[in-house]
C-alpha positions as CSV (number, residue, x, y, z in Angstrom):
1,M,-8.6,-11.5,35.4
2,K,-10.2,-12.4,32.4
3,F,-9.5,-11.4,29.2
4,K,-10.8,-10.9,25.6
5,L,-9.4,-10.5,22.3
6,I,-10.9,-7.3,20.4
7,V,-10.2,-8.0,16.4
8,A,-10.4,-4.8,14.5
9,F,-10.9,-5.2,10.5
10,V,-10.1,-1.6,9.4
11,S,-9.4,0.7,6.2
12,P,-5.7,1.3,6.4
13,D,-6.7,5.0,6.5
14,I,-7.7,5.0,9.7
15,T,-5.8,2.5,11.4
16,E,-3.4,4.7,13.5
17,K,-6.6,6.4,14.7
18,V,-8.2,3.0,15.6
19,I,-4.7,2.0,17.7
20,K,-4.4,5.5,19.2
21,T,-8.4,5.4,20.3
22,A,-8.3,2.0,21.7
23,K,-5.0,2.9,23.9
24,K,-6.8,6.2,25.2
25,A,-9.6,3.9,26.1
26,G,-7.6,1.1,27.9
27,A,-6.0,-1.2,25.7
28,T,-2.3,-1.6,26.6
29,G,-0.7,-3.3,23.3
30,D,-1.7,-4.0,20.0
31,V,-0.5,-6.3,17.0
32,S,-1.6,-5.2,13.3
33,M,-1.2,-6.7,9.9
34,Q,-2.0,-6.2,6.5
35,A,-4.6,-8.1,4.6
36,K,-7.1,-8.2,1.6
37,G,-10.7,-8.7,1.9
38,S,-14.2,-8.0,0.1
39,G,-17.4,-7.2,1.3
40,V,-21.0,-7.4,-0.1
41,E,-20.2,-5.6,-3.2
42,E,-17.4,-6.8,-4.9
43,T,-15.4,-4.8,-7.4
44,S,-14.1,-6.2,-10.6
45,F,-11.6,-4.9,-13.5
46,L,-11.6,-6.7,-16.8
47,G,-13.2,-9.7,-15.1
48,L,-10.7,-9.9,-12.4
49,S,-11.7,-9.5,-8.7
50,I,-10.3,-6.7,-7.0
51,R,-9.9,-7.3,-3.2
52,D,-9.9,-4.2,-1.2
53,K,-6.7,-3.8,1.3
54,T,-7.6,-3.7,5.1
55,D,-5.5,-3.8,8.3
56,V,-6.4,-6.5,10.5
57,V,-5.7,-5.0,14.3
58,L,-5.6,-7.2,17.5
59,F,-5.7,-6.1,21.3
60,V,-5.7,-8.4,24.2
61,V,-7.7,-6.8,26.9
62,E,-9.2,-7.0,30.5
63,E,-12.8,-7.8,29.9
64,H,-13.7,-4.3,32.1
65,H,-12.1,-2.2,29.3
66,V,-13.9,-3.9,26.2
67,K,-16.9,-1.9,26.5
68,P,-15.2,1.8,26.7
69,I,-12.4,0.4,23.8
70,I,-15.5,-0.5,21.5
71,Q,-17.8,2.5,22.2
72,S,-14.8,4.8,21.6
73,V,-13.4,3.4,18.4
74,S,-16.5,2.7,16.7
75,E,-17.5,6.5,17.5
76,E,-14.3,8.5,16.9
77,C,-13.3,6.2,14.1
78,S,-17.0,6.2,12.4
79,L,-17.2,2.4,11.9
80,E,-20.8,2.7,11.2
81,E,-19.9,4.3,7.8
82,P,-19.5,1.6,4.8
83,G,-15.9,0.7,4.1
84,N,-14.4,2.0,7.6
85,G,-14.1,-1.4,9.4
86,I,-15.8,-4.2,11.7
87,L,-14.7,-4.6,15.3
88,L,-15.4,-8.3,17.1
89,V,-14.6,-9.5,20.5
90,L,-13.6,-13.1,21.1
91,E,-13.4,-15.2,24.5
92,I,-9.7,-16.1,25.7
93,D,-9.5,-19.0,27.7
94,K,-5.9,-18.6,28.7
95,V,-3.1,-16.1,28.4
96,V,0.6,-15.8,29.6
97,G,3.0,-13.2,29.0
98,L,1.3,-10.3,30.0
99,S,2.8,-9.6,33.4
100,K,3.9,-6.0,32.1
101,Q,0.4,-5.0,30.9
102,I,-1.3,-6.7,34.1
103,K,0.3,-3.6,36.1
104,K,-1.0,-1.1,33.7
105,I,-4.4,-2.6,33.8
106,R,-4.4,-2.8,37.7
107,E,-3.7,0.9,37.8
108,N,-6.4,1.9,35.1
109,L,-8.8,-0.2,37.0
110,K,-8.0,1.7,40.1
111,T,-8.3,5.1,38.7
112,K,-11.5,4.5,36.1
113,Q,-14.8,3.9,36.8
114,L,-15.7,1.1,34.2
């Protein structure tokens, strides 16, 4: 099996919706953390830069689940709207510690047309 890492930089307001949507589309787990970031239009107050709060959510997924997850999250969480978030996918060369998830992934692959 080949795995990929989906990284989501999303508004804290929609983090839970992103996680639920990704799991419904085939993700078997997630890691989320709080962060700060800025976009094209930086905001300032009294000359100090204000950085927006954002959440970073990581999903290690089998490669056949990437497209459905990206499509579902993008559409259901309105990621094309400015300020909602960004999704990106990275290659994973090796992974260990996913034996429990691999069972679930195999079940998903048998029952879903990907």
